[in-house]
C-alpha positions, 0 to 999 in steps of 0.5 A, a space after each residue: 733900666 730906668 727909674 724915677 728921679 723926681 717924685 712924679 709917678 705916671 698916674 695921670 694926676 693932672 689930667 684926672 684932676 682937670 676932668 674931675 674938677 669940671 665934673 664937680 664944678 658942674 655939680 656945684 662942688 669944690 675941686 678935689 685936694 691935689 695932695 689927697 688925689 696924688 696920694 690915692 692915685 700913687 698908692 693905687 698904682 703902687 699896689 698894681 692897679 691897672 692904668 691902661 686908661 691913664 689913671 690907676 683903676 680903683 679895683 675893689 681888691 685894692 681898697 682895703 690895702 690902700 685905705 686901711 694900710 697905706 694912707 693911714 701911715 703915709 698921708 697927713 692932711 687937713 680934715 678936708 683933705 682926709 675927708 676927700 679920700 672917698 670922693 677921690 675914689 668915687 671920681 676915679 670910679 666915674 672916670 673909669 666908667 666914662 672910659 668904658 672900662 666899667 659897666 653899670 653893675 660893676 660901677 655900682 659895686 665899686 661905689 658900694 665898696 668905697 662907702 663900706 671901706 670909708 668908716 674903717 679908713 677914718 678910724 685908721 687915720 685917727 688911730 695914734 698907733 698909725 703915727 710915724 715921725 713924718 705924720 707926727 711933725 706934719 701934724 704939729 707944724 700944721 697946728 702952728 699954722 706953718 705952710 706944709 708945702 714950703 720947705 723953708 718954713 718947715 725947716 724953720 719950724 723944726 729948728 724952733 721946735 728943737 730949741 724949745 725946752 723939752 718940757 714945753 714940747 707937745 707929747 706923743 698921744 697916750 699910750 705911745 712911746 718914742 720907741 713905738 713911733 720909731 719902730 712903726 716909722 721904720 716898718 712903714 719905710 721898709 714896706 713902702 720901699 717894697 711897694 716901690 720895688 715891686 712897682 719898678 719890677 712890674 714896669 720892667 717885666 709887664 709894662 702898662 700901655 700907659 707907660 712906666 709908672 716910675 719913668 725917668 732918665 737912665 741911671 747914670 751909674 756904673 752899676 745901675 742895679 746897685 744904685 737902684 735901692 738908693 734911688 727908690 729910697 730917695 723916691 720914697 722920701 720925696 713922696 712922703 714929703 709930698 704927703 706930709 710936709 716938704 723937707 721933712 725927709 732930709 731934715 729928719 734923716 739919720 745920721 746926717 739930717 740937721 734934726 735927726 734927733 727929733 725922729 730917732 730910729 730903733 737903733 738910736 734908742 738904746 733901750 729898744 732892744 731891752 723892750 723886746 727882751 722884757 716883752 719876750 720874758 713876759 710872753 714866755 711866762 704868761 703868753 699874753 702881754 695883756 695879763 698885768 704884772 703886779 704894781 711895784 711897791 714904791 714908784 718915785 714921784 716924777 720930780 724925784 727921778 732925776 735926783 735918783 739917776 744923778 745919785 747912781 754911780 755909773 750914770 754920774 760917771 758917764 755924765 761927767 765923762 769920767 775915765 773910769 766909765 766904760 767908753 763904749 757905754 758913754 758912746 752909746 748912752 751919752 751922745 747926741 741930746 743925752 747931756 741935755 736930757 741929763 740936765 734939763 730933761 722931762 721926767 719921761 726923758 730922764 726915765 728913758 735915759 736911765 733905761 738906755 743906761 740899764 739896757 747898755 749895761 745888760 748888753 755889756 754884761 752879756 759881752 764881757 762877763 764870764 759869769 754863768 748868769 751873764 746872759 740872764 741879766 734881762 731875765 733877772 730884771 724881769 723876774 724882780 718886777 714880776 714878783 711885785 718888786 719885792 727883794 729876792 735871795 741871791 743864793 735861792 735864785 742860784 739854787 733854782 738855776 742850778 737845779 738844787 732843792 728849793 721849796 716851790 712855796 718859797 720861790 716868790 716869797 720876799 726876803 728881809 733886807 738888811 739895814 743900810 751899810 756900805 757895799 761889801 763883797 758877796 758872802 753866802 749866808 751861813 749854813 744855819 740860814 739856808 734851810 729857811 731861805 731854800 725851804 729844805 731841812 738841810 743842805 749837805 756840804 757837797 751841795 753847799 760847795 756847789 752852790 757857793 760859786 753859783 751864788 757869787 757868779 750871780 752876785 757879780 751880775 747883780 752888782 753890775 746892774 746895781 751900778 745903774 741905780 736900778 738894782 740894789 744888793 744888801 748881803 744876800 738880798 737884792 731887788 729893784 730900787 724905786 728908780 729901777 721900778 720906774 725904769 722897768 715899768 717904762 720899758 715893759 710899758 713900751 713893750 705894751 705889757 700891762 703894768 698898772 700902778 696901785 691907783 689903777 688897780 684900785 679902780 679895777 672891776 672884781 673880774 680884773 682883780 681875780 685875773 691878776 691875783 691868780 697869777 701874781 706871787 702869793 704875798 703880792 696877791 694878798 696885799 692887793 686883795 687887802 687894799 682893794 677890799 679895804 673900806 668896801 665891805 662884804 660886798 666887795 668880797 662877794 663880787 670877788 667870789 662871783 668873779 672866781 665862779 665866772 672864771 672857773 666856768 669860763 676856763 676850768 683848767 686855768 684857775 686853781 680855785 684852792 690856791 686862789 681862795 687860799 689867798 682870799 683867806 690870807 687877805 681876811 675874807 669875812 665868813 659872811 661873804 663865804 657863807 653867801 657863796 656856798 650855793 655857787 655851783 662850781 666854787 661853793 664847796 671851796 667856800 665851805 672848806 674855808 669855813 670849816 678850816 677856820 672853825 666857822 661852819 655851821 651844821 646847815 652850811 654843808 646842806 647848802 652846797 650843791 653836789 656839782 660844787 662838791 664834784 668840782 672840789 673832788 675833781 680838783 683834789 684828784 687832779 692835784 694828786 695825779 700831778 703829785 704822783 707824776 712828780 714823785 714817780 719822775 723823782 724816784 726814777 731819776 738816775 735809775 735804770 729803766 724799769 727799776 722803779 716798778 709802777 705796779 708797786 709804786 705808792 700812788 696817792 691818787 687811788 687812796 684819794 679817790 677811794 676816800 671821796 667815793 666812800 662818802 659820795 651819794 651813790 658810791 664809786 659809779 656816781 662819783 665817776 659820772 659826777 666828776 665827768 660832768 664837772 669837767 670832762 677833759 680833766 676827769 678823763 686824765 684822772 680816770 686814765 690814771 686810775 685805770 692804770 694804777 688803781 689796785 682794785 680791778 673793779 675800780 680800774 676797769 670802771 675807770 678804763 671803760 668810762 674813759 673809753 666810752 666818753 672819748 668815743 661818744 664825745 671826742 673829748 681828749 684828756 689833758 690839763 694845764 698847770 694852774 697857779 
């Protein structure tokens, strides 16, 4: 078993460059850059290109992986070196053609494929998301005029860079975070290692007539199989140096590289795991990282973050090396450059340090706390940010976790925060305050006895988070501090969750506002609508109503129109805007209902509402009744024997709601059935199936069943609906 000891894969590079340079000289063209040719030939070979002519043959199937996946993450070159990549591939194609391995037709197809792949290659090379630490530092040192092929010059530049005040160092291109580059560098290293291992396996199992790609002397190890991974890692690092800058691999290697702190791995960024956890929370809630979270109420100015962190008890103790600070947290958060960041870091670096401490505390709570909420610390943090940074209630959150009654309308409602005062151990609010917090008429003694230890257990977790300076607790109220808002926003943004601030929201188009506020907590949504429309007049409200119409048209089941327009109403939508929306084919009836509810509808307003909009409103009302029926039936049957709650005598709400709508509908029941089907077939089918099962009038039940069956048969539509907020 053999493996390369030097980064000199058997790609025929020198012979190829000699041949190509003669050909190009004859045409009056400059020689091909050796760095570019080395990278292209080596990566083609590692991808399995045939080498029987002595060089890797650029097959069409290999162009995408090499041009769009490998080179953009492994090569950093000058503009001329990057621009030469298609020319290298063209010269390779010509070389293989000259060797008799390509006929004219295949040669022409290959050249066309190279031209076709080139634009995406250039885009990928310029894409900041393809940055790795070697490519980033190669770009910086070359920008400073350093000879990238001189390892001494590279090391000297790294030393000077690390001694440069942090605020004066070039920042990563937006929107990248250190965690992004760390994660991508690690992923690229793994993938490159796999390519080398696969190439080594081909050398052993199916050697090329041109000889082994990774040829070299035998491994001088007692167990060559065990030594192979380390050899391949060294090869990968050496090749990376050839394609970025000499000496970077050893200088940046963790843990012993002299400049390892400049290129942290995911394991060296303590808040990296919290980034993943909060991203997971967001995807559990919304399924899409692009759906934006509400802006927090108060973000500190960048210059204030350091003072806020220094004032927090746990960070201050860690920085001072206090014996009271947990040693594990100090080792995790205050090793390496943390002390320098604490004293002289940029606002972003200080925010990252605060995030490191918060992440370490989250993990420490999970490992050491006996609270039943110990594993939910990350969830608590996400939930606070997701509710717009408004204060929540410990007892209400504990009741939700414990399946005790809480009015759904109050789950996202902010709670008042008591004025200042020193820290005090948690005490549950008195019984007379619980109904207002939980939204229930009363709470029995047994429920209160069950709730109190849960609330204390939750408060214990909240208090440990509060030591970081990112969370506060005042009596039963708890929430994020301004520092916590900045830190959580940073962590979520590092996970590529959309986290706009107020300034960004103010610049949104109406469609973006509607997408956001329909999933945000009610008060946060109302406040956002109020700010967004302030000073813009009726036109802004009309734009928002138009965006609602478009959203309902695009995805009927994803938009709860009544709830959304109720938020518009709370935000003070003017009657003029509502009246202009009466003719909307989907939402006009909702606008009319708001006018009626406010006593502002005129006799002519109802005549302007299309029948289609009335059908949508009826269908949404019926669907809400169907969901209510399902919840009420499950609650009634809970804890009882099967069949004890008789569906035939259960007081269903849907039939009465349907009959009320049909009684005034033009054409009566049959017409209403057809009109709600046109409004949205899948939702209407769910309603009709429920009516067929539960309507007491056999004629209506039969009509609903027959219509549902024929619709499914004719269109293949399936019933079903998603919960809409």
